MITOR-617316 format. One record per residue (C-alpha): x negated, y negated, z negated. Coordinates in steps of 0.1 Angstrom, whole numbers, padded with zeros to 4 digits. Example, Ala and Ser with C-alpha at 12.3 -4.5 7.8 and 13.67 -1.06 7.14 Angstrom:
! residues 2
<r><xx>-0123</xx><yy>0045</yy><zz>-0078</zz></r>
<r><xx>-0137</xx><yy>0011</yy><zz>-0071</zz></r>
***
This chain:
! residues 138
<r><xx>-0353</xx><yy>1163</yy><zz>-0212</zz></r>
<r><xx>-0365</xx><yy>1165</yy><zz>-0177</zz></r>
<r><xx>-0352</xx><yy>1128</yy><zz>-0177</zz></r>
<r><xx>-0375</xx><yy>1119</yy><zz>-0207</zz></r>
<r><xx>-0399</xx><yy>1133</yy><zz>-0196</zz></r>
<r><xx>-0398</xx><yy>1114</yy><zz>-0159</zz></r>
<r><xx>-0395</xx><yy>1082</yy><zz>-0173</zz></r>
<r><xx>-0420</xx><yy>1089</yy><zz>-0200</zz></r>
<r><xx>-0450</xx><yy>1094</yy><zz>-0167</zz></r>
<r><xx>-0434</xx><yy>1060</yy><zz>-0150</zz></r>
<r><xx>-0440</xx><yy>1044</yy><zz>-0173</zz></r>
<r><xx>-0476</xx><yy>1059</yy><zz>-0186</zz></r>
<r><xx>-0484</xx><yy>1052</yy><zz>-0150</zz></r>
<r><xx>-0471</xx><yy>1021</yy><zz>-0145</zz></r>
<r><xx>-0490</xx><yy>1008</yy><zz>-0184</zz></r>
<r><xx>-0519</xx><yy>1025</yy><zz>-0164</zz></r>
<r><xx>-0517</xx><yy>1001</yy><zz>-0137</zz></r>
<r><xx>-0509</xx><yy>0968</yy><zz>-0152</zz></r>
<r><xx>-0543</xx><yy>0980</yy><zz>-0173</zz></r>
<r><xx>-0564</xx><yy>0984</yy><zz>-0141</zz></r>
<r><xx>-0548</xx><yy>0951</yy><zz>-0122</zz></r>
<r><xx>-0559</xx><yy>0936</yy><zz>-0155</zz></r>
<r><xx>-0594</xx><yy>0947</yy><zz>-0153</zz></r>
<r><xx>-0599</xx><yy>0933</yy><zz>-0120</zz></r>
<r><xx>-0577</xx><yy>0903</yy><zz>-0116</zz></r>
<r><xx>-0585</xx><yy>0885</yy><zz>-0153</zz></r>
<r><xx>-0620</xx><yy>0878</yy><zz>-0143</zz></r>
<r><xx>-0612</xx><yy>0863</yy><zz>-0107</zz></r>
<r><xx>-0590</xx><yy>0837</yy><zz>-0128</zz></r>
<r><xx>-0606</xx><yy>0830</yy><zz>-0154</zz></r>
<r><xx>-0640</xx><yy>0825</yy><zz>-0130</zz></r>
<r><xx>-0626</xx><yy>0819</yy><zz>-0096</zz></r>
<r><xx>-0640</xx><yy>0835</yy><zz>-0070</zz></r>
<r><xx>-0666</xx><yy>0852</yy><zz>-0056</zz></r>
<r><xx>-0707</xx><yy>0835</yy><zz>-0057</zz></r>
<r><xx>-0718</xx><yy>0844</yy><zz>-0018</zz></r>
<r><xx>-0742</xx><yy>0871</yy><zz>-0018</zz></r>
<r><xx>-0772</xx><yy>0847</yy><zz>-0012</zz></r>
<r><xx>-0774</xx><yy>0807</yy><zz>-0004</zz></r>
<r><xx>-0803</xx><yy>0795</yy><zz>0019</zz></r>
<r><xx>-0815</xx><yy>0761</yy><zz>0022</zz></r>
<r><xx>-0838</xx><yy>0744</yy><zz>0042</zz></r>
<r><xx>-0853</xx><yy>0715</yy><zz>0026</zz></r>
<r><xx>-0882</xx><yy>0709</yy><zz>0055</zz></r>
<r><xx>-0874</xx><yy>0686</yy><zz>0083</zz></r>
<r><xx>-0890</xx><yy>0714</yy><zz>0106</zz></r>
<r><xx>-0871</xx><yy>0744</yy><zz>0119</zz></r>
<r><xx>-0881</xx><yy>0774</yy><zz>0104</zz></r>
<r><xx>-0871</xx><yy>0815</yy><zz>0109</zz></r>
<r><xx>-0859</xx><yy>0835</yy><zz>0080</zz></r>
<r><xx>-0853</xx><yy>0870</yy><zz>0077</zz></r>
<r><xx>-0833</xx><yy>0881</yy><zz>0051</zz></r>
<r><xx>-0832</xx><yy>0924</yy><zz>0043</zz></r>
<r><xx>-0811</xx><yy>0934</yy><zz>0011</zz></r>
<r><xx>-0816</xx><yy>0969</yy><zz>-0001</zz></r>
<r><xx>-0802</xx><yy>0989</yy><zz>-0022</zz></r>
<r><xx>-0822</xx><yy>1012</yy><zz>-0054</zz></r>
<r><xx>-0824</xx><yy>1042</yy><zz>-0022</zz></r>
<r><xx>-0841</xx><yy>1019</yy><zz>0000</zz></r>
<r><xx>-0809</xx><yy>1022</yy><zz>0024</zz></r>
<r><xx>-0808</xx><yy>0987</yy><zz>0041</zz></r>
<r><xx>-0775</xx><yy>0965</yy><zz>0036</zz></r>
<r><xx>-0785</xx><yy>0932</yy><zz>0058</zz></r>
<r><xx>-0808</xx><yy>0926</yy><zz>0080</zz></r>
<r><xx>-0805</xx><yy>0891</yy><zz>0093</zz></r>
<r><xx>-0827</xx><yy>0865</yy><zz>0111</zz></r>
<r><xx>-0818</xx><yy>0829</yy><zz>0109</zz></r>
<r><xx>-0833</xx><yy>0800</yy><zz>0123</zz></r>
<r><xx>-0829</xx><yy>0764</yy><zz>0099</zz></r>
<r><xx>-0828</xx><yy>0736</yy><zz>0111</zz></r>
<r><xx>-0837</xx><yy>0705</yy><zz>0087</zz></r>
<r><xx>-0817</xx><yy>0707</yy><zz>0058</zz></r>
<r><xx>-0796</xx><yy>0731</yy><zz>0066</zz></r>
<r><xx>-0779</xx><yy>0763</yy><zz>0042</zz></r>
<r><xx>-0764</xx><yy>0795</yy><zz>0050</zz></r>
<r><xx>-0741</xx><yy>0813</yy><zz>0027</zz></r>
<r><xx>-0733</xx><yy>0851</yy><zz>0030</zz></r>
<r><xx>-0703</xx><yy>0863</yy><zz>0017</zz></r>
<r><xx>-0701</xx><yy>0890</yy><zz>0000</zz></r>
<r><xx>-0694</xx><yy>0932</yy><zz>0012</zz></r>
<r><xx>-0660</xx><yy>0941</yy><zz>-0005</zz></r>
<r><xx>-0679</xx><yy>0969</yy><zz>-0023</zz></r>
<r><xx>-0692</xx><yy>0940</yy><zz>-0043</zz></r>
<r><xx>-0661</xx><yy>0916</yy><zz>-0051</zz></r>
<r><xx>-0648</xx><yy>0944</yy><zz>-0079</zz></r>
<r><xx>-0672</xx><yy>0940</yy><zz>-0112</zz></r>
<r><xx>-0690</xx><yy>0969</yy><zz>-0126</zz></r>
<r><xx>-0708</xx><yy>0979</yy><zz>-0163</zz></r>
<r><xx>-0736</xx><yy>0995</yy><zz>-0149</zz></r>
<r><xx>-0746</xx><yy>0982</yy><zz>-0117</zz></r>
<r><xx>-0773</xx><yy>0996</yy><zz>-0092</zz></r>
<r><xx>-0804</xx><yy>0975</yy><zz>-0082</zz></r>
<r><xx>-0804</xx><yy>0958</yy><zz>-0049</zz></r>
<r><xx>-0838</xx><yy>0939</yy><zz>-0037</zz></r>
<r><xx>-0832</xx><yy>0913</yy><zz>-0021</zz></r>
<r><xx>-0865</xx><yy>0901</yy><zz>0006</zz></r>
<r><xx>-0869</xx><yy>0874</yy><zz>0022</zz></r>
<r><xx>-0899</xx><yy>0866</yy><zz>0047</zz></r>
<r><xx>-0902</xx><yy>0823</yy><zz>0061</zz></r>
<r><xx>-0919</xx><yy>0821</yy><zz>0094</zz></r>
<r><xx>-0931</xx><yy>0854</yy><zz>0103</zz></r>
<r><xx>-0959</xx><yy>0847</yy><zz>0074</zz></r>
<r><xx>-0946</xx><yy>0839</yy><zz>0034</zz></r>
<r><xx>-0922</xx><yy>0864</yy><zz>0016</zz></r>
<r><xx>-0907</xx><yy>0868</yy><zz>-0015</zz></r>
<r><xx>-0888</xx><yy>0890</yy><zz>-0034</zz></r>
<r><xx>-0857</xx><yy>0892</yy><zz>-0056</zz></r>
<r><xx>-0844</xx><yy>0924</yy><zz>-0071</zz></r>
<r><xx>-0814</xx><yy>0920</yy><zz>-0088</zz></r>
<r><xx>-0778</xx><yy>0938</yy><zz>-0100</zz></r>
<r><xx>-0753</xx><yy>0925</yy><zz>-0072</zz></r>
<r><xx>-0721</xx><yy>0911</yy><zz>-0096</zz></r>
<r><xx>-0689</xx><yy>0893</yy><zz>-0085</zz></r>
<r><xx>-0704</xx><yy>0860</yy><zz>-0098</zz></r>
<r><xx>-0745</xx><yy>0858</yy><zz>-0095</zz></r>
<r><xx>-0759</xx><yy>0846</yy><zz>-0061</zz></r>
<r><xx>-0794</xx><yy>0851</yy><zz>-0052</zz></r>
<r><xx>-0807</xx><yy>0815</yy><zz>-0046</zz></r>
<r><xx>-0837</xx><yy>0808</yy><zz>-0019</zz></r>
<r><xx>-0845</xx><yy>0769</yy><zz>-0014</zz></r>
<r><xx>-0871</xx><yy>0764</yy><zz>0014</zz></r>
<r><xx>-0902</xx><yy>0740</yy><zz>0012</zz></r>
<r><xx>-0883</xx><yy>0721</yy><zz>-0017</zz></r>
<r><xx>-0917</xx><yy>0721</yy><zz>-0035</zz></r>
<r><xx>-0945</xx><yy>0706</yy><zz>-0016</zz></r>
<r><xx>-0962</xx><yy>0693</yy><zz>-0045</zz></r>
<r><xx>-0971</xx><yy>0734</yy><zz>-0053</zz></r>
<r><xx>-0974</xx><yy>0744</yy><zz>-0023</zz></r>
<r><xx>-0948</xx><yy>0770</yy><zz>-0022</zz></r>
<r><xx>-0929</xx><yy>0777</yy><zz>0010</zz></r>
<r><xx>-0902</xx><yy>0798</yy><zz>-0004</zz></r>
<r><xx>-0889</xx><yy>0796</yy><zz>-0038</zz></r>
<r><xx>-0865</xx><yy>0829</yy><zz>-0051</zz></r>
<r><xx>-0839</xx><yy>0824</yy><zz>-0083</zz></r>
<r><xx>-0802</xx><yy>0838</yy><zz>-0095</zz></r>
<r><xx>-0773</xx><yy>0815</yy><zz>-0105</zz></r>
<r><xx>-0751</xx><yy>0832</yy><zz>-0128</zz></r>
<r><xx>-0714</xx><yy>0820</yy><zz>-0128</zz></r>
***
């Protein structure tokens, strides 16, 4: 009887381990590797300074970096490990971008492995928008 109980517990543990690993592994097989936390591209011919701040719903800073972007330069920021596992109910995060200490853009989202906040600098001269912020999901 003791051997049966031990064997049953082993099989149940193995089944739970398989189900949990499928929940984590299968999305990566179907969709591919996670996308960056944010992506920035400078379409202008000049150099610009961009400050990026990412805060959670409790206003705790996750990222606070300043970049100097040359003409045509692109920046990708990899997601921290805690955002690489899919969640059903994610916490809200706010991305704040400040261009040359004068133009601001914000975007709020739930961070998942396959969504990226996308920032374009001076991509639309006709509209006069130096900073365009959006989100892409794979």
